[in-house]
ZASESE-9603 format. One record per residue: chain; y, x, z of N, C-alpha, C in turn; residue in three letters. Coordinates in nm, 2 decimals. Each point is the difference from the previous one (the first is absolute). Example, Ala and Ser with C-alpha at 12.3 -4.5 7.8 and 13.67 -1.06 7.14 Angstrom:
REM ZASESE-9603
A,-0.57,1.32,0.78,0.12,-0.09,0.00,0.12,0.09,0.00,ALA
A,0.11,-0.04,-0.07,0.11,0.09,0.00,0.11,-0.08,0.08,SER
END
This chain:
REM ZASESE-9603
A,5.39,10.07,12.01,-0.06,-0.13,-0.02,0.11,-0.09,-0.05,THR
A,-0.05,-0.12,-0.06,0.09,-0.10,-0.05,0.09,-0.05,0.11,ASN
A,-0.06,-0.03,0.11,0.08,-0.06,0.11,0.11,0.10,0.05,SER
A,-0.03,0.12,0.01,0.10,0.10,0.05,0.11,0.02,-0.10,SER
A,-0.03,0.00,-0.13,0.10,0.02,-0.10,0.09,-0.13,-0.01,SER
A,-0.06,-0.11,0.02,0.08,-0.13,0.00,0.09,0.00,0.12,ILE
A,-0.05,0.05,0.11,0.08,0.00,0.12,0.12,0.10,-0.01,ALA
A,-0.03,0.11,-0.07,0.11,0.10,-0.02,0.10,-0.06,-0.10,ALA
A,-0.04,-0.07,-0.10,0.09,-0.06,-0.09,0.09,-0.11,0.07,LEU
A,-0.06,-0.08,0.08,0.07,-0.10,0.07,0.11,0.06,0.10,LEU
A,-0.04,0.11,0.06,0.09,0.07,0.09,0.12,0.05,-0.08,HIS
A,-0.02,0.05,-0.11,0.11,0.05,-0.09,0.08,-0.12,-0.05,TYR
A,-0.07,-0.11,-0.04,0.06,-0.11,-0.06,0.09,-0.07,0.10,PHE
A,-0.04,-0.01,0.12,0.08,-0.07,0.10,0.08,0.09,0.09,LEU
A,0.05,0.11,-0.06,0.08,0.09,0.07,0.12,-0.06,0.06,VAL
A,0.04,0.03,0.12,0.11,-0.06,0.07,0.13,0.05,-0.06,VAL
A,0.08,-0.10,-0.03,0.13,0.03,-0.07,0.11,-0.02,0.11,VAL
A,0.09,0.10,0.01,0.11,-0.01,0.10,0.11,-0.09,-0.06,GLN
A,0.06,-0.07,0.09,0.11,-0.09,-0.04,0.13,0.08,0.00,SER
A,0.08,-0.03,-0.10,0.13,0.06,-0.02,0.11,-0.10,0.02,ALA
A,0.11,0.04,0.07,0.11,-0.09,0.02,0.06,-0.05,-0.13,PRO
A,0.06,-0.12,0.00,0.07,-0.04,-0.12,0.14,-0.04,0.04,VAL
A,0.09,-0.01,-0.10,0.14,-0.02,0.03,0.03,-0.13,0.06,SER
A,-0.08,-0.10,-0.02,0.03,-0.13,0.05,-0.13,-0.07,0.04,SER
A,0.01,-0.09,0.11,-0.12,-0.07,0.04,-0.03,-0.12,-0.09,SER
A,0.09,-0.03,-0.08,-0.02,-0.11,-0.10,-0.05,0.05,-0.13,ASN
A,-0.10,-0.07,-0.06,-0.06,0.04,-0.12,0.09,-0.05,-0.12,LEU
A,0.02,0.09,-0.10,0.09,-0.04,-0.11,-0.05,-0.11,-0.09,SER
A,0.09,-0.07,-0.07,-0.04,-0.10,-0.09,-0.10,0.06,-0.11,PRO
A,0.03,0.12,-0.04,-0.09,0.06,-0.10,-0.14,0.02,0.06,ALA
A,-0.01,0.04,0.13,-0.13,0.01,0.06,-0.07,-0.13,0.00,PHE
A,0.07,-0.10,0.04,-0.06,-0.14,0.01,-0.04,-0.05,-0.14,THR
A,0.08,0.03,-0.10,-0.04,-0.04,-0.13,-0.13,0.08,-0.05,GLN
A,-0.01,0.13,0.03,-0.12,0.07,-0.03,-0.12,-0.05,0.08,ALA
A,0.02,-0.04,0.12,-0.11,-0.05,0.09,-0.04,-0.14,-0.06,SER
A,0.09,-0.08,-0.04,-0.04,-0.13,-0.06,-0.07,0.01,-0.13,ASN
A,0.04,0.10,-0.08,-0.07,0.02,-0.13,-0.14,0.05,0.03,ARG
A,-0.01,0.09,0.10,-0.14,0.05,0.04,-0.09,-0.11,0.04,ALA
A,0.06,-0.09,0.08,-0.08,-0.12,0.05,-0.05,-0.09,-0.11,LYS
A,0.09,-0.02,-0.10,-0.04,-0.09,-0.11,-0.11,0.07,-0.08,MET
A,0.01,0.13,-0.02,-0.10,0.07,-0.07,-0.14,0.00,0.07,LEU
A,0.01,0.02,0.13,-0.13,-0.01,0.08,-0.06,-0.14,-0.01,VAL
A,0.08,-0.10,0.00,-0.05,-0.14,-0.02,-0.07,-0.01,-0.13,GLU
A,0.06,0.06,-0.11,-0.05,-0.01,-0.13,-0.14,0.07,-0.01,LYS
A,-0.01,0.12,0.07,-0.12,0.08,0.00,-0.11,-0.09,0.07,ILE
A,0.04,-0.06,0.11,-0.10,-0.09,0.07,-0.05,-0.11,-0.09,LEU
A,0.09,-0.06,-0.08,-0.04,-0.11,-0.09,-0.09,0.05,-0.11,ARG
A,0.02,0.13,-0.04,-0.08,0.05,-0.11,-0.13,0.06,0.04,ASP
A,-0.02,0.04,0.12,-0.12,0.06,0.04,-0.13,-0.08,-0.03,ILE
A,0.00,-0.13,0.03,-0.13,-0.08,-0.03,-0.03,0.01,-0.15,PRO
A,0.10,-0.01,-0.09,-0.02,0.00,-0.14,-0.05,0.13,-0.04,THR
A,0.06,0.11,0.05,-0.05,0.14,-0.04,-0.14,0.02,0.05,VAL
A,-0.03,-0.05,0.12,-0.13,0.02,0.06,-0.10,-0.07,-0.09,HIS
A,0.03,-0.12,-0.04,-0.09,-0.08,-0.09,-0.03,0.07,-0.13,GLY
A,0.11,0.07,-0.05,-0.02,0.06,-0.13,-0.06,0.14,0.00,ALA
A,-0.01,0.06,0.12,-0.05,0.14,0.00,-0.13,0.01,0.08,THR
A,-0.03,-0.09,0.09,-0.12,0.01,0.09,-0.10,-0.11,-0.04,VAL
A,-0.11,0.04,-0.06,-0.10,-0.10,-0.04,-0.13,0.01,0.08,SER
A,-0.01,0.10,0.08,-0.12,0.02,0.08,-0.02,-0.12,0.10,THR
A,-0.12,-0.06,0.00,-0.02,-0.12,0.09,0.01,0.04,0.14,GLU
A,0.07,-0.08,0.08,0.01,0.02,0.14,0.13,0.06,0.04,GLY
A,0.07,0.06,-0.10,0.13,0.06,0.03,0.11,-0.10,-0.03,LEU
A,0.04,-0.07,0.11,0.11,-0.10,-0.01,0.11,0.03,0.10,THR
A,0.11,-0.07,-0.02,0.11,0.02,0.10,-0.02,-0.09,0.12,LEU
A,-0.11,-0.07,0.01,-0.02,-0.08,0.13,-0.04,0.10,0.11,ASP
A,0.07,0.00,0.11,-0.02,0.10,0.11,-0.14,-0.02,0.05,PRO
A,-0.06,-0.12,0.00,-0.13,-0.02,0.06,-0.11,0.07,-0.08,SER
A,0.03,0.05,-0.12,-0.11,0.07,-0.08,0.00,0.15,0.03,THR
A,0.10,0.05,0.08,0.01,0.14,0.03,-0.12,0.04,0.09,GLN
A,-0.08,0.10,-0.05,-0.12,0.04,0.07,0.02,0.14,0.06,THR
A,-0.09,0.03,0.09,-0.01,0.14,0.06,-0.01,0.10,-0.11,THR
A,-0.08,-0.03,-0.10,-0.02,0.09,-0.11,0.13,0.03,-0.07,ASN
A,0.08,-0.10,-0.02,0.13,0.02,-0.07,0.09,0.10,0.09,LEU
A,-0.01,-0.02,0.13,0.08,0.08,0.09,-0.05,0.15,-0.01,GLN
A,-0.13,0.02,-0.02,-0.05,0.13,-0.01,0.04,0.06,-0.14,MET
A,0.02,-0.09,-0.10,0.04,0.05,-0.13,0.15,0.05,0.01,MET
A,0.08,-0.06,0.09,0.14,0.05,0.01,0.00,0.15,0.04,VAL
A,-0.09,0.03,0.09,-0.01,0.14,0.05,-0.06,0.09,-0.11,ALA
A,-0.11,-0.05,-0.06,-0.07,0.09,-0.10,0.09,0.02,-0.12,SER
A,0.08,-0.09,-0.04,0.09,0.02,-0.11,0.13,0.07,0.03,LEU
A,0.02,0.01,0.14,0.12,0.08,0.04,0.13,-0.08,-0.02,GLY
A,0.00,-0.13,0.01,0.12,-0.08,-0.01,0.07,-0.01,0.13,ILE
A,0.12,0.06,0.01,0.07,0.00,0.13,0.05,-0.14,0.04,PRO
A,0.02,-0.02,0.12,0.06,-0.13,0.05,0.15,0.01,-0.02,ALA
A,0.06,-0.12,-0.02,0.15,0.00,-0.02,0.06,0.03,0.14,ALA
A,0.12,0.05,-0.01,0.07,0.03,0.13,0.04,-0.13,0.07,PRO
A,-0.01,0.01,0.14,0.03,-0.12,0.08,0.15,-0.03,-0.01,VAL
A,0.03,-0.13,-0.02,0.14,-0.04,0.00,0.03,-0.09,0.12,LEU
A,0.12,0.01,0.06,0.04,-0.08,0.10,0.15,-0.04,-0.02,LYS
A,0.05,-0.11,0.06,0.14,-0.02,-0.01,0.08,0.11,0.06,PRO
A,0.12,0.04,-0.06,0.07,0.11,0.05,0.05,-0.03,0.14,PRO
A,0.01,0.11,0.08,0.04,-0.01,0.14,0.05,0.14,0.04,SER
A,0.04,0.01,0.13,0.04,0.13,0.05,-0.12,0.10,-0.01,GLU
A,-0.12,-0.05,0.02,-0.12,0.09,0.00,-0.06,0.01,-0.14,ARG
A,0.02,-0.10,-0.08,-0.05,0.01,-0.14,0.12,-0.01,-0.09,PHE
A,0.07,0.11,-0.02,0.13,0.00,-0.06,0.00,-0.05,-0.14,THR
A,0.11,-0.03,-0.05,0.02,-0.05,-0.14,-0.05,0.12,-0.09,LEU
A,0.03,0.12,0.03,-0.04,0.11,-0.08,-0.16,0.01,-0.01,ASP
A,-0.07,-0.02,0.11,-0.14,0.00,-0.01,-0.05,-0.12,-0.07,VAL
A,0.06,-0.11,0.02,-0.05,-0.13,-0.07,0.01,0.02,-0.15,CYS
A,0.12,0.04,-0.05,0.02,0.01,-0.15,-0.09,0.12,-0.05,VAL
A,-0.02,0.10,0.08,-0.08,0.12,-0.04,-0.14,-0.05,-0.02,SER
A,-0.05,-0.08,0.09,-0.14,-0.05,-0.02,-0.02,-0.10,-0.11,ARG
A,0.10,-0.08,-0.02,0.00,-0.09,-0.12,-0.01,0.08,-0.13,MET
A,0.08,0.11,0.00,0.00,0.08,-0.12,-0.13,0.07,-0.02,SER
A,-0.06,0.06,0.11,-0.12,0.07,0.00,-0.12,-0.09,-0.04,ALA
A,0.00,-0.12,0.05,-0.11,-0.09,-0.04,0.01,-0.04,-0.15,GLY
A,0.12,-0.02,-0.04,0.02,-0.04,-0.14,-0.04,0.11,-0.10,SER
A,0.03,0.13,0.05,-0.04,0.11,-0.08,-0.15,0.02,0.00,GLN
A,-0.06,-0.03,0.11,-0.15,0.00,0.02,-0.07,-0.09,-0.11,LEU
A,0.05,-0.12,0.00,-0.07,-0.10,-0.09,0.03,0.03,-0.15,TYR
A,0.13,0.05,-0.02,0.03,0.03,-0.14,-0.10,0.12,-0.05,GLN
A,-0.02,0.09,0.09,-0.09,0.11,-0.03,-0.15,-0.04,-0.02,GLY
A,-0.04,-0.09,0.09,-0.14,-0.06,-0.01,-0.02,-0.07,-0.13,LEU
A,0.10,-0.09,-0.03,-0.02,-0.07,-0.13,0.01,0.09,-0.12,LEU
A,0.08,0.11,0.01,0.01,0.09,-0.11,-0.13,0.07,-0.02,GLY
A,-0.07,0.04,0.10,-0.13,0.06,-0.01,-0.10,-0.10,-0.07,VAL
A,0.00,-0.12,0.05,-0.09,-0.11,-0.04,0.03,-0.04,-0.14,LEU
A,0.12,0.01,-0.05,0.04,-0.04,-0.13,-0.07,0.08,-0.11,SER
A,-0.05,0.12,0.04,-0.07,0.09,-0.09,-0.14,-0.06,-0.03,ASN
A,-0.05,-0.09,0.09,-0.13,-0.06,-0.02,-0.01,-0.14,-0.03,SER
A,0.11,-0.07,0.03,0.01,-0.15,-0.03,0.14,-0.04,-0.04,VAL
A,0.00,-0.09,-0.09,0.13,-0.05,-0.05,0.04,-0.13,0.08,SER
A,0.13,-0.02,0.00,0.05,-0.12,0.06,0.08,0.02,0.13,GLY
A,0.03,0.13,0.03,0.07,0.04,0.13,0.14,0.05,-0.03,LEU
A,0.04,0.01,-0.13,0.13,0.06,-0.03,0.12,-0.08,0.05,SER
A,-0.01,-0.13,-0.01,0.11,-0.08,0.05,0.03,0.01,0.15,ASP
A,-0.11,0.01,0.08,0.02,0.02,0.14,0.06,0.14,0.03,LEU
A,-0.05,0.10,-0.08,0.05,0.13,0.01,0.15,0.00,-0.02,GLN
A,0.05,-0.07,-0.11,0.14,0.00,-0.03,0.08,-0.07,0.11,ALA
A,-0.06,-0.11,0.06,0.07,-0.07,0.11,0.02,0.09,0.12,ASP
A,-0.11,0.08,0.03,0.01,0.09,0.11,0.10,0.11,-0.02,LEU
A,0.01,0.04,-0.13,0.10,0.10,-0.03,0.14,-0.05,0.02,ARG
A,0.02,-0.13,-0.05,0.13,-0.06,0.02,0.03,-0.02,0.15,ASP
A,-0.10,-0.04,0.08,0.01,-0.02,0.14,0.05,0.13,0.07,LEU
A,-0.06,0.11,-0.04,0.05,0.13,0.05,0.14,0.03,-0.03,LEU
A,0.05,-0.04,-0.12,0.14,0.02,-0.03,0.09,-0.08,0.10,THR
A,-0.04,-0.12,0.03,0.08,-0.08,0.10,0.00,0.06,0.14,HIS
A,-0.12,0.05,0.04,-0.01,0.06,0.13,0.08,0.13,0.00,LEU
A,0.00,0.07,-0.10,0.09,0.12,-0.01,0.14,-0.03,0.01,ASN
A,0.04,-0.11,-0.06,0.14,-0.05,0.01,0.03,-0.04,0.15,LYS
A,-0.09,-0.06,0.07,0.02,-0.03,0.14,0.02,0.13,0.08,MET
A,-0.08,0.10,-0.03,0.02,0.13,0.07,0.14,0.05,-0.02,LYS
A,0.04,0.00,-0.13,0.13,0.06,-0.03,0.12,-0.08,0.07,GLU
A,-0.01,-0.13,-0.01,0.11,-0.08,0.06,0.01,0.01,0.15,GLU
A,-0.12,0.01,0.07,0.01,0.01,0.14,0.00,0.14,0.05,ALA
A,0.00,0.10,-0.09,0.00,0.14,0.03,-0.11,0.03,0.09,GLN
A,-0.12,-0.04,-0.04,-0.12,0.02,0.08,-0.05,0.14,-0.02,LEU
A,-0.04,0.06,0.11,-0.07,0.13,-0.01,-0.15,-0.02,-0.01,GLU
A,-0.04,-0.01,-0.12,-0.14,-0.04,-0.02,-0.08,0.11,-0.08,VAL
A,-0.12,0.03,0.05,-0.08,0.10,-0.06,-0.10,-0.07,-0.09,VAL
A,0.00,0.04,-0.13,-0.10,-0.06,-0.09,-0.13,0.08,0.01,ASP
A,-0.11,-0.08,0.01,-0.13,0.06,0.01,-0.06,0.00,-0.14,GLN
A,-0.05,0.12,-0.04,-0.08,0.01,-0.12,-0.15,0.00,0.03,ASP
A,-0.06,-0.11,-0.01,-0.14,-0.01,0.04,-0.09,0.02,-0.12,LEU
A,-0.06,0.12,-0.01,-0.09,0.02,-0.11,-0.13,-0.07,0.02,SER
A,-0.05,-0.07,-0.10,-0.12,-0.08,0.01,-0.11,0.07,-0.07,LEU
A,-0.12,0.00,0.06,-0.12,0.06,-0.06,-0.09,-0.11,-0.04,ASP
A,0.05,-0.12,-0.03,-0.08,-0.11,-0.04,-0.07,0.02,-0.13,LEU
A,0.07,0.06,-0.10,-0.05,0.01,-0.13,-0.14,0.07,-0.01,ALA
A,-0.02,0.10,0.08,-0.13,0.07,-0.01,-0.11,-0.07,0.07,ARG
A,0.03,-0.11,0.07,-0.10,-0.08,0.08,-0.04,-0.12,-0.08,ARG
A,0.06,-0.03,-0.12,-0.03,-0.11,-0.08,-0.11,0.04,-0.10,LEU
A,-0.13,-0.01,0.05,-0.11,0.05,-0.08,-0.05,-0.10,-0.10,HIS
A,0.03,-0.13,0.02,-0.05,-0.10,-0.09,0.09,-0.13,0.01,GLY
A,-0.04,-0.10,-0.08,0.07,-0.12,-0.01,0.01,-0.08,0.14,ASN
A,-0.11,0.01,0.07,0.00,-0.07,0.13,0.10,0.06,0.10,TYR
A,0.01,0.13,0.00,0.10,0.07,0.09,0.14,-0.04,-0.05,GLU
A,0.02,-0.01,-0.13,0.14,-0.04,-0.05,0.03,-0.14,0.04,VAL
A,-0.10,-0.09,-0.02,0.02,-0.14,0.04,0.04,-0.02,0.15,GLN
A,-0.08,0.07,0.08,0.03,0.00,0.15,0.13,0.06,0.03,VAL
A,0.04,0.11,-0.06,0.13,0.06,0.02,0.11,-0.09,-0.04,ALA
A,-0.01,-0.06,-0.11,0.11,-0.10,-0.05,0.01,-0.11,0.10,VAL
A,-0.12,-0.06,0.04,0.00,-0.11,0.10,0.06,0.04,0.13,HIS
A,-0.04,0.11,0.05,0.06,0.05,0.13,0.15,0.03,-0.01,LEU
A,0.04,0.06,-0.10,0.14,0.03,-0.02,0.09,-0.12,-0.01,SER
A,-0.05,-0.10,-0.08,0.08,-0.13,-0.01,0.00,-0.07,0.13,LEU
A,-0.12,0.00,0.07,-0.01,-0.07,0.13,0.10,0.06,0.10,THR
A,0.00,0.13,0.01,0.09,0.07,0.09,0.14,-0.01,-0.04,GLN
A,0.03,0.00,-0.13,0.14,-0.01,-0.05,0.05,-0.14,0.04,LEU
A,-0.08,-0.10,-0.01,0.04,-0.14,0.04,0.04,0.00,0.15,ARG
A,-0.09,0.06,0.08,0.03,0.00,0.15,0.13,0.08,0.02,SER
A,0.02,0.11,-0.06,0.12,0.08,0.01,0.12,-0.08,-0.04,PHE
A,-0.01,-0.07,-0.11,0.12,-0.08,-0.05,0.04,-0.11,0.10,CYS
A,-0.10,-0.06,0.07,0.03,-0.10,0.11,0.08,0.07,0.11,HIS
A,-0.04,0.12,0.03,0.07,0.08,0.11,0.14,0.04,-0.05,ASP
A,0.01,0.03,-0.13,0.13,0.04,-0.06,0.10,-0.12,0.01,LEU
A,-0.05,-0.12,-0.03,0.09,-0.12,0.00,0.05,-0.02,0.14,ILE
A,-0.09,0.01,0.10,0.04,-0.03,0.14,0.10,0.11,0.04,ARG
A,-0.02,0.12,-0.04,0.10,0.11,0.04,0.13,-0.02,-0.07,SER
A,0.00,-0.04,-0.13,0.12,-0.02,-0.07,0.08,-0.12,0.05,LEU
A,-0.07,-0.10,0.05,0.07,-0.12,0.06,0.07,0.05,0.13,ARG
A,-0.07,0.08,0.08,0.05,0.05,0.12,0.12,0.09,-0.02,ALA
A,0.00,0.08,-0.11,0.11,0.09,-0.03,0.12,-0.08,-0.04,ILE
A,-0.02,-0.12,-0.06,0.11,-0.08,-0.05,0.09,-0.04,0.12,ALA
A,-0.06,-0.01,0.12,0.08,-0.05,0.12,0.02,0.11,0.10,THR
A,-0.04,0.12,-0.04,0.00,0.11,0.10,0.14,0.07,0.00,TYR
A,0.05,0.03,0.12,0.12,0.08,0.02,-0.04,0.12,0.09,ARG
A,0.04,0.12,-0.05,-0.03,0.12,0.08,0.07,-0.01,0.14,ARG
A,-0.06,0.05,0.10,0.07,0.01,0.13,0.13,0.07,-0.01,PRO
A,0.10,-0.03,0.09,0.13,0.06,-0.01,-0.01,0.15,0.02,ALA
A,-0.10,0.05,0.07,-0.02,0.14,0.03,-0.03,0.08,-0.13,ALA
A,-0.06,-0.07,-0.10,-0.04,0.06,-0.12,0.12,0.02,-0.10,ALA
A,0.11,-0.07,0.03,0.12,0.00,-0.09,0.09,0.11,0.05,ALA
A,0.05,0.08,-0.09,0.10,0.11,0.03,0.12,-0.01,-0.09,HIS
END
């Protein structure tokens, strides 16, 4: 069933990543620089989403206003097989920096993949795709600088075969942009927390 396949995807998508020790509890200037650049890019994506939505979604009733979200739209999330973004929290001993950056990367990959599929049916998404690709570059730099033991998730999407007509495409674009906006808000909160985060002394070797 759709629900069981989505559940299986999410289980794989949110796989627990083990934390690896790093050489120092302080994050390097290069890590901080990559984090700041990532944050600036996420802020740009957030600014651009309303414009992109306006240019790509013309179906009446599909707006970025949360009050317009209906039960029917939530059902469409399941029927189209659009996964939820991974949950982000500020890094802590329980929610390690490794897991935090891993989920940032996984979510960015998810939306880059979704927009890639949808770009085959609608124009106007390429700039956001490019920004997400650049964001992944900065997140990868953060991984390298902090020597994070992060597992990349390759989430295969079966969205393409569910897009039977223009209405499904419009709803899929709307839902993807709406979820991307929410994920970007979480990204900014996490990146702000990372900027002031220092690993516990026990994590430094």
